[in-house]
C-alpha positions as CSV (number, residue, x, y, z in Angstrom):
1,M,76.9,103.4,88.5
2,S,75.8,104.9,85.2
3,N,77.7,108.1,84.4
4,S,74.9,109.6,82.3
5,V,73.5,111.4,85.3
6,Q,75.5,111.7,88.5
7,T,73.3,111.8,91.6
8,Y,74.7,112.5,95.0
9,P,75.5,109.2,96.7
10,R,74.1,110.0,100.1
11,P,70.7,111.6,99.6
12,D,69.9,110.5,103.2
13,F,72.3,113.0,104.6
14,E,72.9,116.0,102.3
15,R,74.4,119.4,103.0
16,T,72.1,122.2,101.8
17,S,75.2,124.1,100.4
18,L,76.5,120.9,98.8
19,L,79.6,121.2,96.6
20,W,80.9,117.9,95.4
21,T,82.2,116.2,92.3
22,S,81.8,112.5,91.4
23,L,84.9,110.5,90.7
24,N,82.9,107.7,89.0
25,G,84.0,107.0,85.5
26,P,87.3,106.2,83.8
27,W,90.4,105.5,86.0
28,D,93.8,104.0,85.1
29,F,94.0,100.4,86.4
30,L,96.6,97.8,86.8
31,F,96.8,94.2,88.1
32,D,99.7,93.6,90.5
33,D,99.7,89.8,90.8
34,Q,103.2,89.7,92.3
35,D,102.5,92.6,94.7
36,A,105.4,94.6,93.4
37,G,103.8,98.0,93.4
38,L,104.9,99.1,96.8
39,S,108.5,98.0,96.5
40,E,108.7,99.6,93.1
41,Q,107.0,102.8,94.5
42,W,104.1,103.1,92.1
43,Q,102.5,105.4,94.6
44,Y,105.3,107.9,94.1
45,N,106.1,107.4,90.4
46,G,102.7,106.7,88.9
47,L,101.4,103.4,87.6
48,P,103.8,101.8,84.9
49,K,102.5,101.1,81.5
50,Q,102.8,97.4,82.0
51,V,104.1,94.8,84.5
52,I,105.5,91.4,83.6
53,V,104.4,88.6,85.8
54,A,107.2,86.0,86.5
55,E,107.1,82.8,84.5
56,N,105.2,79.9,85.9
57,D,104.2,76.4,84.7
58,G,100.5,77.3,84.1
59,K,99.3,74.5,86.4
60,E,96.2,74.6,88.4
61,E,96.7,75.9,91.9
62,S,96.6,73.4,94.7
63,V,93.2,72.5,96.1
64,D,92.6,74.0,99.6
65,T,91.3,71.1,101.6
66,K,89.8,73.3,104.3
67,A,88.1,75.5,101.8
68,T,86.7,72.5,100.0
69,Q,85.3,71.1,103.3
70,I,83.7,74.4,104.1
71,T,82.1,74.6,100.7
72,Q,80.7,71.0,101.1
73,Q,79.3,71.9,104.5
74,I,77.3,74.9,103.5
75,A,76.6,74.7,99.8
76,A,73.2,73.8,98.4
77,L,73.2,70.5,96.5
78,P,76.8,69.7,97.5
79,E,76.8,66.6,95.3
80,K,76.8,68.8,92.3
81,L,79.9,70.9,93.2
82,L,82.6,71.0,90.6
83,Q,85.8,69.0,91.1
84,K,89.1,71.0,91.2
85,N,87.3,74.3,90.8
86,V,90.5,76.3,91.3
87,F,92.2,79.1,89.4
88,T,95.0,78.4,87.0
89,S,98.0,80.6,86.5
90,G,99.2,81.8,83.0
91,K,102.0,80.1,81.1
92,D,105.3,81.6,80.1
93,G,104.8,84.7,82.2
94,K,102.2,87.3,81.4
95,V,102.2,91.0,80.7
96,H,99.6,93.1,82.5
97,K,99.1,96.4,80.8
98,K,97.7,99.5,82.4
99,Q,94.2,99.8,81.2
100,R,91.1,101.8,81.8
101,I,88.4,100.8,84.3
102,N,84.9,102.3,84.7
103,V,84.5,103.0,88.4
104,P,82.6,101.9,90.5
105,F,82.3,98.6,88.6
106,V,84.8,96.0,89.6
107,F,87.1,94.4,87.1
108,Q,85.2,91.1,87.2
109,T,82.1,92.7,85.6
110,P,81.3,93.6,82.0
111,A,80.4,97.1,83.0
112,S,83.9,97.8,84.2
113,G,85.2,97.5,80.6
114,I,87.6,94.8,81.7
115,H,85.6,91.7,82.6
116,D,88.5,89.6,83.8
117,L,87.4,86.6,85.9
118,G,90.9,85.6,87.1
119,A,92.4,85.7,90.6
120,H,94.0,89.1,91.1
121,E,94.5,89.9,94.8
122,V,96.2,93.3,94.4
123,V,95.0,96.0,92.1
124,W,95.9,99.6,91.7
125,Y,93.8,102.6,90.6
126,E,94.9,106.1,89.5
127,R,93.4,109.3,88.2
128,S,93.8,113.0,88.5
129,I,91.7,115.2,90.8
130,S,91.2,118.9,91.4
131,D,90.3,121.0,94.4
132,V,86.5,121.2,94.5
133,R,86.3,124.2,96.8
134,T,85.5,127.7,95.7
135,E,87.9,130.5,96.6
136,A,85.5,131.7,99.3
137,Q,85.5,128.2,100.8
138,K,89.2,128.0,100.8
139,Q,89.4,131.3,102.7
140,Q,86.8,130.0,105.2
141,G,88.9,126.9,105.8
142,H,86.7,124.3,104.3
143,R,88.1,120.8,104.0
144,I,88.3,118.4,101.1
145,L,86.9,114.9,101.8
146,L,87.7,112.0,99.6
147,R,84.7,109.7,100.1
148,F,84.2,106.1,99.3
149,G,80.9,104.2,99.5
150,A,82.7,100.8,99.7
151,V,86.0,99.3,98.6
152,D,86.6,95.6,98.9
153,Y,88.7,94.9,100.9
154,D,91.9,96.7,102.1
155,A,92.6,100.1,100.6
156,S,95.6,102.4,100.8
157,V,95.4,105.9,99.4
158,W,98.0,108.4,98.2
159,V,97.8,112.0,96.8
160,D,100.9,112.8,94.7
161,G,102.7,110.1,96.5
162,Q,101.8,111.3,100.0
163,Y,100.0,108.7,102.0
164,V,96.7,110.1,103.2
165,G,94.9,107.2,104.7
166,G,93.3,103.8,104.2
167,H,90.6,101.5,105.3
168,R,89.9,97.8,105.9
169,G,86.4,96.4,105.3
170,G,84.8,95.7,102.0
171,H,81.1,96.7,102.6
172,V,81.2,100.0,104.5
173,P,82.0,103.7,103.8
174,F,85.1,105.7,104.7
175,D,86.2,109.3,104.3
176,I,89.7,110.7,104.1
177,D,90.6,114.4,104.6
178,I,93.0,115.1,101.8
179,T,93.1,118.9,102.3
180,D,96.6,119.1,103.6
181,A,98.0,116.9,100.8
182,M,96.3,119.1,98.2
183,S,97.5,122.2,100.0
184,T,101.1,121.0,100.0
185,R,100.8,120.6,96.2
186,S,99.4,124.1,95.9
187,T,102.4,125.6,97.6
188,L,104.7,123.8,95.1
189,V,102.8,124.3,91.9
190,S,99.9,126.3,90.5
191,S,96.8,126.1,92.7
192,S,94.8,125.2,89.6
193,S,96.9,122.1,88.9
194,T,95.5,118.7,89.3
195,A,96.9,116.1,91.8
196,R,97.4,112.4,91.2
197,L,95.2,110.1,93.3
198,T,96.5,106.6,93.7
199,I,94.8,103.7,95.4
200,R,96.1,100.2,96.1
201,V,93.5,97.5,97.0
202,R,94.2,94.0,98.4
203,D,91.3,91.6,98.3
204,S,92.3,88.0,99.1
205,T,90.8,85.4,96.8
206,Y,91.3,82.6,99.3
207,D,91.3,84.1,102.9
208,L,88.1,82.8,104.4
209,T,88.5,84.9,107.6
210,Q,87.8,87.9,105.4
211,P,84.1,88.8,105.5
212,R,83.0,88.2,101.9
213,G,79.3,87.1,101.9
214,K,78.5,85.2,98.7
215,Q,81.7,86.1,96.9
216,Y,83.3,82.7,95.9
217,W,86.8,81.5,96.3
218,G,86.6,79.0,93.5
219,A,87.4,79.7,89.8
220,K,83.8,79.3,88.7
221,P,80.7,80.4,90.7
222,E,78.5,77.5,91.8
223,S,75.7,76.5,94.1
224,I,74.9,79.5,96.4
225,F,78.2,81.4,95.6
226,Y,78.7,84.1,93.0
227,T,81.4,86.0,91.1
228,P,83.7,87.9,93.6
229,S,83.9,91.7,93.7
230,T,87.4,93.2,94.1
231,G,88.1,96.9,94.7
232,I,85.9,100.0,94.3
233,W,82.3,98.9,94.0
234,Q,80.3,101.9,95.3
235,S,80.6,105.5,94.4
236,V,83.7,107.7,95.0
237,W,83.5,111.4,95.2
238,L,85.1,114.6,96.5
239,E,83.2,116.9,98.8
240,S,83.9,120.3,100.2
241,V,82.8,120.5,103.9
242,P,83.2,123.1,106.7
243,A,86.1,122.5,109.0
244,A,83.6,122.2,111.9
245,R,80.6,120.3,110.7
246,I,77.6,118.1,111.6
247,A,78.8,114.5,111.6
248,D,76.9,111.7,109.9
249,S,75.7,108.6,111.6
250,S,79.0,106.8,110.9
251,H,80.6,109.4,113.1
252,G,78.1,109.7,115.8
253,T,74.8,111.4,114.9
254,I,71.9,109.3,116.0
255,L,68.2,110.1,115.6
256,R,66.0,107.8,117.8
257,S,62.4,108.1,116.5
258,E,60.7,105.2,118.2
259,D,59.0,107.2,121.0
260,I,55.7,107.6,119.3
261,E,53.7,108.0,122.6
262,S,55.5,111.2,123.6
263,G,56.1,112.2,119.9
264,E,59.7,113.1,120.7
265,I,62.8,112.2,118.7
266,H,65.8,111.6,120.9
267,A,68.8,113.0,119.0
268,K,72.5,112.8,119.5
269,I,74.0,115.3,117.2
270,A,77.8,114.8,116.8
271,V,80.2,117.4,115.5
272,Q,83.5,116.9,113.6
273,G,86.4,119.2,113.3
274,R,85.8,121.3,116.4
275,K,89.0,122.8,117.8
276,V,89.6,122.7,121.6
277,A,87.5,125.3,123.4
278,Q,85.7,126.5,120.3
279,K,82.0,127.2,121.1
280,Y,79.3,125.8,118.9
281,S,75.6,125.1,119.2
282,V,73.2,122.9,117.4
283,E,69.6,123.4,116.3
284,I,67.0,121.0,114.8
285,E,64.2,122.2,112.6
286,A,61.4,119.8,111.5
287,K,58.8,120.0,108.7
288,F,56.1,117.7,107.5
289,H,55.0,117.9,103.9
290,G,56.2,121.5,103.9
291,V,54.5,122.5,107.1
292,T,57.0,123.7,109.7
293,I,56.6,121.9,113.0
294,G,59.1,124.0,114.8
295,K,62.7,124.6,115.8
296,S,64.5,123.4,118.9
297,L,66.3,125.7,121.2
298,K,70.0,126.0,120.2
299,T,71.9,123.7,122.4
300,E,75.6,124.4,123.1
301,L,78.2,121.7,122.8
302,P,79.7,120.8,126.2
303,R,83.4,121.6,126.6
304,A,84.3,118.0,127.1
305,A,82.1,116.3,124.5
306,E,81.8,116.5,120.7
307,Y,78.0,116.0,120.7
308,V,74.8,117.2,122.2
309,E,71.8,115.2,123.2
310,M,68.4,116.8,122.5
311,K,64.8,116.0,122.5
312,F,62.4,117.5,119.9
313,N,58.6,117.1,119.7
314,M,57.3,116.0,116.3
315,R,53.6,116.3,117.2
316,L,51.7,118.7,114.9
317,S,49.4,121.2,116.5
318,E,45.7,121.3,115.3
319,Q,46.5,124.4,113.3
320,Q,49.5,122.7,111.6
321,T,47.3,119.7,110.6
322,R,44.9,122.1,108.9
323,E,47.8,123.5,106.9
324,L,48.6,120.1,105.4
325,P,47.9,119.8,101.7
326,Q,44.6,118.0,100.9
327,E,46.4,115.3,98.8
328,V,48.5,114.4,101.9
329,L,45.4,114.1,104.1
330,K,43.8,111.9,101.4
331,D,46.6,109.5,101.7
332,I,46.9,109.6,105.5
333,P,43.6,110.7,107.0
334,L,43.8,112.3,110.4
335,D,41.1,109.9,111.7
336,D,43.1,106.8,110.7
337,N,45.0,105.5,113.7
338,R,47.3,103.5,111.5
339,C,48.6,106.8,110.2
340,W,48.5,109.0,113.3
341,L,48.9,108.8,117.0
342,N,47.7,112.0,118.7
343,R,48.8,114.1,115.7
344,V,52.2,112.3,115.4
345,A,52.5,111.0,111.8
346,L,53.5,107.3,111.9
347,W,55.9,105.5,109.5
348,S,54.8,102.1,108.1
349,P,55.1,100.2,104.8
350,E,51.5,101.2,104.0
351,H,51.9,104.8,105.0
352,P,55.7,105.8,105.0
353,S,55.3,109.2,106.5
354,L,58.7,111.0,106.8
355,Y,59.6,114.2,108.6
356,D,62.1,116.5,106.9
357,L,64.8,117.6,109.3
358,K,67.5,120.4,109.1
359,L,70.4,120.0,111.5
360,R,72.3,123.3,111.9
361,L,75.6,124.1,113.5
362,Y,76.2,127.7,114.8
363,D,79.5,129.2,115.8
364,S,80.0,131.6,118.7
365,A,78.9,134.5,116.6
366,D,75.6,132.8,116.0
367,R,76.4,132.2,112.3
368,V,75.3,129.0,110.6
369,V,78.5,127.2,109.6
370,D,76.9,123.9,108.5
371,E,73.4,122.7,107.6
372,V,72.4,119.2,106.8
373,A,69.1,117.9,105.4
374,T,67.9,114.5,106.4
375,T,64.7,112.7,107.3
376,T,63.2,110.5,110.1
377,G,60.1,108.4,110.5
378,M,58.3,108.0,113.8
379,R,57.7,104.3,114.4
380,S,57.9,101.9,117.3
381,L,58.9,98.2,117.3
382,S,58.2,95.5,119.8
383,W,59.1,91.8,119.9
384,T,58.5,91.2,123.7
385,N,54.7,91.1,123.7
386,G,54.7,87.5,124.9
387,D,52.2,86.3,122.3
388,R,54.7,85.5,119.4
389,T,53.8,88.7,117.6
390,F,56.1,91.3,116.2
391,T,54.5,94.7,116.4
392,L,54.9,97.9,114.5
393,N,53.4,101.0,116.1
394,G,51.6,98.8,118.6
395,R,50.0,96.6,116.0
396,P,51.0,93.0,115.0
397,I,52.6,92.9,111.6
398,F,52.9,89.9,109.2
399,Q,56.3,90.4,107.7
400,A,56.1,89.2,104.1
401,L,59.8,89.6,103.1
402,V,61.8,88.6,100.1
403,L,65.5,87.6,100.1
404,D,67.3,90.3,98.2
405,Q,71.0,89.7,97.5
406,G,71.6,92.7,95.3
407,Y,73.3,91.4,92.2
408,W,72.9,92.5,88.6
409,P,74.2,90.6,85.5
410,E,76.4,93.3,84.0
411,T,77.5,95.1,87.2
412,G,77.7,92.5,89.9
413,M,77.1,93.9,93.4
414,T,77.0,97.4,92.1
415,P,73.6,98.7,90.9
416,P,73.6,99.8,87.2
417,S,72.3,103.1,88.4
418,A,70.9,104.8,91.5
419,S,67.4,104.3,90.0
420,S,68.1,100.5,90.0
421,L,67.9,100.5,93.8
422,K,64.6,102.3,93.8
423,A,63.4,99.9,91.2
424,D,64.2,96.8,93.3
425,V,62.1,98.2,96.2
426,E,59.2,98.9,93.7
427,L,59.5,95.4,92.3
428,G,59.3,93.8,95.7
429,K,56.3,95.9,96.6
430,K,54.7,95.1,93.3
431,M,54.8,91.4,94.2
432,G,53.1,92.2,97.5
433,F,56.2,92.0,99.8
434,N,56.3,94.6,102.6
435,G,60.1,94.3,102.9
436,C,63.2,92.4,102.4
437,R,66.0,90.6,104.1
438,K,69.2,92.1,102.5
439,H,71.2,88.9,102.4
440,Q,75.0,88.7,102.9
441,K,75.5,92.3,101.7
442,V,75.5,95.8,103.2
443,E,73.6,97.5,100.4
444,D,74.3,100.9,98.9
445,P,72.6,103.5,101.2
446,V,70.5,104.8,98.4
447,F,68.5,101.5,98.7
448,L,67.6,102.4,102.3
449,Y,66.8,106.0,101.3
450,W,64.1,104.6,98.9
451,A,63.0,102.0,101.4
452,D,62.3,104.8,103.9
453,K,60.4,106.8,101.3
454,L,58.4,104.0,99.7
455,G,57.7,102.0,102.8
456,Y,59.7,98.8,102.8
457,L,60.9,96.9,105.8
458,V,64.6,96.0,105.8
459,W,66.5,93.4,107.9
460,G,70.1,94.6,108.0
461,E,72.7,91.9,107.5
462,M,76.5,91.6,107.3
463,A,78.6,89.7,104.8
464,N,80.0,86.7,106.7
465,G,83.4,85.1,106.6
466,Y,83.7,81.3,106.6
467,E,86.6,80.4,108.9
468,F,86.7,81.2,112.7
469,S,89.9,82.7,114.1
470,D,91.1,85.7,116.1
471,E,91.7,87.6,112.9
472,Y,88.1,86.9,111.7
473,V,86.7,88.1,115.1
474,E,88.6,91.4,114.8
475,R,87.7,91.9,111.2
476,F,84.0,91.1,111.6
477,N,83.5,93.1,114.8
478,Q,84.9,96.2,113.1
479,E,82.9,96.0,109.9
480,W,79.6,94.9,111.6
481,V,79.7,98.0,113.9
482,E,80.5,100.3,111.0
483,S,77.6,98.9,109.0
484,M,75.2,99.4,111.9
485,K,76.3,102.9,112.4
486,R,75.9,103.8,108.8
487,D,72.3,102.6,108.7
488,I,71.1,103.2,112.3
489,N,68.9,106.3,111.4
490,H,66.7,104.6,108.8
491,P,63.2,103.8,110.0
492,C,62.9,101.1,107.4
493,V,65.5,98.9,109.3
494,V,63.6,96.8,111.8
495,A,66.0,94.0,112.6
496,W,69.8,93.2,112.7
497,T,71.2,89.9,111.5
498,P,75.0,89.6,112.1
499,I,75.3,85.9,111.2
500,N,73.7,83.5,108.8
501,E,73.4,79.7,109.2
502,S,76.5,79.4,111.4
503,W,78.8,80.5,108.5
504,G,82.2,81.0,110.1
505,Y,81.1,79.1,113.2
506,P,81.2,75.4,112.2
507,S,81.5,74.0,115.8
508,L,78.7,75.7,117.7
509,K,77.6,72.3,118.9
510,D,80.7,72.0,121.2
511,N,82.9,75.1,120.8
512,I,82.4,77.7,123.6
513,E,84.7,80.3,122.0
514,Q,82.5,80.4,118.9
515,R,79.4,80.7,121.0
516,N,80.9,83.5,123.0
517,H,81.7,85.5,120.0
518,I,78.1,85.3,118.8
519,R,77.0,86.3,122.3
520,S,79.4,89.3,122.2
521,L,77.9,90.3,118.8
522,Y,74.4,90.3,120.3
523,F,75.5,92.5,123.2
524,I,77.6,94.8,121.0
525,T,74.5,95.2,118.8
526,K,72.1,95.7,121.7
527,T,74.5,98.3,123.2
528,L,74.6,100.3,119.9
529,D,70.9,99.9,119.2
530,A,68.3,98.6,121.7
531,T,65.4,99.7,119.6
532,R,65.6,96.9,117.0
533,A,65.3,93.1,117.3
534,I,68.4,91.0,116.9
535,N,68.4,87.8,114.9
536,D,71.8,86.5,116.1
537,N,72.4,83.5,113.8
538,C,69.7,83.3,111.1
539,G,68.3,79.9,110.5
540,W,69.5,77.7,113.3
541,E,71.9,77.3,116.2
542,H,70.8,80.4,117.9
543,V,73.1,81.4,120.8
544,Q,71.5,84.7,122.0
545,S,68.5,86.0,120.0
546,D,65.5,88.2,120.3
547,L,63.7,86.1,117.7
548,T,63.2,82.5,116.9
549,T,64.0,82.1,113.2
550,F,64.4,79.0,111.1
551,H,65.1,78.1,107.5
552,E,63.1,75.5,105.7
553,Y,63.4,74.8,101.9
554,G,61.0,71.8,101.9
555,D,57.7,71.8,100.1
556,A,54.3,72.9,101.5
557,N,53.8,69.6,103.4
558,V,57.2,69.9,105.1
559,M,56.6,73.5,105.9
560,A,53.1,72.8,107.3
561,N,54.6,70.3,109.8
562,A,57.4,72.8,110.7
563,C,54.9,75.6,111.4
564,A,52.1,73.7,113.1
565,S,53.6,73.8,116.6
566,M,56.6,75.0,118.5
567,E,57.7,71.4,118.5
568,G,57.8,71.6,114.7
569,V,59.5,75.0,114.7
570,L,62.2,73.8,117.1
571,G,62.8,70.5,115.4
572,K,66.2,70.1,113.7
573,K,66.8,72.1,110.5
574,A,69.4,70.9,108.1
575,N,70.4,68.5,110.9
576,R,71.2,71.4,113.2
577,D,69.5,72.3,116.5
578,V,67.5,75.5,116.3
579,F,69.0,76.6,119.6
580,V,72.4,75.4,120.9
581,L,72.3,72.8,123.6
582,P,74.3,72.8,126.9
583,I,78.0,71.8,126.8
584,T,79.3,69.9,129.8
585,G,82.9,69.0,130.5
586,A,85.4,68.5,133.2
587,C,86.7,72.1,133.0
588,R,84.3,74.2,130.9
589,N,80.6,74.4,130.7
590,D,78.1,76.3,128.6
591,T,74.4,76.6,129.5
592,G,73.3,76.8,125.9
593,T,70.1,78.6,125.1
594,K,66.5,78.0,124.2
595,D,63.5,79.7,122.6
596,T,62.1,82.6,124.7
597,E,58.5,82.0,125.6
598,G,56.3,84.3,123.5
599,A,59.1,85.5,121.2
600,P,58.2,86.0,117.5
601,V,58.7,83.1,115.2
602,L,59.6,83.7,111.6
603,C,60.7,81.4,108.7
604,T,63.5,83.5,107.4
605,E,64.3,81.5,104.3
606,C,62.0,79.4,102.2
607,G,61.0,78.8,98.6
608,G,64.0,79.0,96.3
609,I,61.8,77.5,93.5
610,N,63.1,77.5,89.9
611,I,61.2,76.8,86.7
612,A,62.3,73.9,84.5
613,P,63.3,75.1,81.0
614,A,60.6,74.7,78.5
615,K,61.0,71.9,76.0
616,G,63.4,73.0,73.2
617,D,64.6,76.0,75.3
618,A,68.4,75.9,75.1
619,S,68.9,79.1,77.2
620,G,69.4,77.2,80.5
621,K,72.8,76.1,81.8
622,E,73.7,72.8,83.2
623,D,74.5,74.3,86.6
624,D,71.2,76.2,86.9
625,W,69.3,75.2,90.0
626,G,66.7,75.7,92.6
627,Y,65.7,73.9,95.8
628,I,62.5,72.8,94.2
629,T,61.7,72.8,90.5
630,A,58.3,74.0,89.0
631,T,57.2,72.8,85.6
632,D,56.0,76.2,84.4
633,P,55.0,79.6,85.7
634,Q,51.5,78.4,86.7
635,D,53.0,75.5,88.6
636,L,55.4,77.9,90.3
637,L,52.5,80.1,91.4
638,K,50.7,77.1,92.9
639,L,53.8,76.0,94.7
640,I,54.2,79.5,96.2
641,E,50.6,79.6,97.2
642,N,50.7,76.3,99.0
643,L,54.0,77.2,100.7
644,L,52.9,80.6,102.0
645,M,49.5,79.3,103.2
646,S,51.2,76.5,105.1
647,I,53.1,79.2,107.0
648,A,50.2,81.5,107.6
649,R,47.6,78.8,108.6
650,S,49.2,78.0,111.9
651,G,48.9,81.6,113.2
652,L,52.2,80.9,115.0
653,V,54.7,82.1,112.5
654,S,54.5,85.9,112.1
655,G,56.4,86.2,108.8
656,F,58.6,84.7,106.1
657,V,61.5,85.4,103.8
658,Y,60.9,84.1,100.3
659,T,64.0,83.1,98.3
660,Q,64.5,85.2,96.2
661,L,63.9,88.5,94.4
662,A,65.8,87.8,91.2
663,D,68.0,85.1,89.6
664,I,71.7,85.4,90.2
665,E,74.1,83.6,87.9
666,Q,73.4,79.9,88.3
667,E,70.9,80.3,91.1
668,V,67.8,80.7,89.0
669,N,65.1,80.6,91.8
670,G,64.2,84.3,91.6
671,L,60.7,85.7,91.0
672,Y,62.3,88.0,88.4
673,T,65.0,87.2,85.8
674,P,68.5,88.7,86.4
675,D,67.5,91.8,84.3
676,R,64.3,92.1,86.5
677,K,61.7,90.8,84.1
678,E,58.7,89.1,85.7
679,K,58.7,85.3,85.6
680,L,55.0,85.2,86.6
681,D,52.2,87.6,87.1
682,A,53.1,90.0,89.9
683,A,49.5,90.8,90.7
684,K,48.8,87.1,91.3
685,V,51.8,86.8,93.7
686,R,50.5,89.9,95.5
687,A,47.1,88.3,95.8
688,I,48.6,85.2,97.4
689,I,50.6,87.2,99.9
690,E,47.6,89.3,100.8
691,E,45.5,86.2,101.4
692,A,48.3,84.7,103.5
693,E,48.3,87.9,105.6
694,K,44.5,87.7,106.1
695,V,44.8,84.1,107.2
696,Y,47.5,84.9,109.7
697,F,45.5,87.8,111.2
698,S,42.3,85.7,111.3
699,H,44.2,83.5,113.8
700,Q,45.3,86.6,115.8
701,S,41.8,87.9,116.1
702,R,40.5,84.6,117.6
703,G,43.6,84.2,119.8
704,K,45.1,81.4,117.6
């Protein structure tokens, strides 16, 4: 992200006595195409000034037949795919020199300062770091955490040549406690000295069992696939933390806020760094717009557990409601039951009320040893009403979502700045969308922070792999669980989507193992979080799902037929069954699955309309595309209106996901340009969506 202003990367979970330093900015960087760094001990000796790649013939690499088949199966407009779209190796050997990279931008992007689009599977980073702790914190035993937002894909980390940890998984955070490595150095040299931080990252260009989302394995992005993203792509920082401390959601702290009837949050507050038999207690304090709701009783950690379970009532007293600022009550009037339920403030896209929480950890002497500020929003979800509705706070909601893939022209998957994430939420809302489906990407948590604050529904999704195997199953399970844990406390998240369009599961028609893995993902997800709906395999071939979702990129007439009845909804999509059918055989059988009577129905991909270049406009590229092409902005607006009305008029389909927010490389079917300029009047799109919502609710009011 931009280094002009460094903002704390996790505003959703921030210590009140925060002491941290950003490691974003210039690092030394070196390609290691022959994977020589470990054997040559770069981690001990420092990165060399240059490395010579062995000579080769400069020929194209061989075409991977399996990868080509996979691309053909899932790409949009497969007839337009490039032939022999493979990387070439350099002639006569090549010298890779150590250079500077601007972290957290990956080397494939212009913002990195490198902008190399070649295949480099192993890369190294290096820079100096210093102890961020004050002398008082050192005396108190504070620890130094090295924190990564995300590194794609497999990272190993050393401090002054001492291995301190690593992580596999390209879309989720990890922390490494480097205190002991820094302390070892302090005993050998001056405590004010810096240490050398070295990171090796391996990110396979070709391994399709590796969860990668839209990152392409071909030399040139095409169809629905984009430039890959190798290495550090989210913020890196050092943070001083108490030895015993409140854990974040990735390490066990969960705030359940769906019980709006009782007004209670159900909290599981986890603690890290506690020594055996040490006594600690936990307290929660809640405020709403500056008015203190109350404090919980201090609850002592059990001897045999590293967490406490607590309930805390978020209901305001009558006196507390009178203390609220008038400007707050103007926005959320007390007599508006969309905003309040028996003096419990409700979170929704229209009224995103958040409670401010302080989580405190006390030692045996009743001293505060850690305090964390976070938020929660009281809201309930239901998808089991039996009438095809999805309800928020007991009311049916029409989910007008936009497909948001989170790419930027100069920075790739990394937002140009923290404010860019807020801006994308605002741009979606400006067009009239009440949320997004974050597609094939686990977005930077700052995005969810702003979605909570601004009122924007989010469907959480994982980046898929493309080849099913035991290795894929292990990799995906790990990263999916880690992504859920990171985001589980955000009220904006209303649904989980582990898989998209059977990617990685090409044989669901007749392969029981592939079906069983999707079933296992459903139950893993449900075990971790029973409060949100699960969309197991978005688009078609559902195996075990709470929702009936389908994808349809046809025009308004095709969409109208698909949405007119359940027969239309359940008709084949892209020549795939919407729900998998039974498998029968001599030895093994699978019952298949079917639509649950009364489950919500949503069209979770549609649109994808681009605008034909104006006559004489040479800015377009030959490979630019959309599923449907409009002649001009007015034609696009009319196509969108007809499409969305065809969804809403049936009263059967309770939401849609329009493809997409912004153009990405050759996929120019966004509502905004890559640099987020409007392609058509946002107010007019908003009016269309508002009218579609009215049409949908008119059917609900008269019982369809």
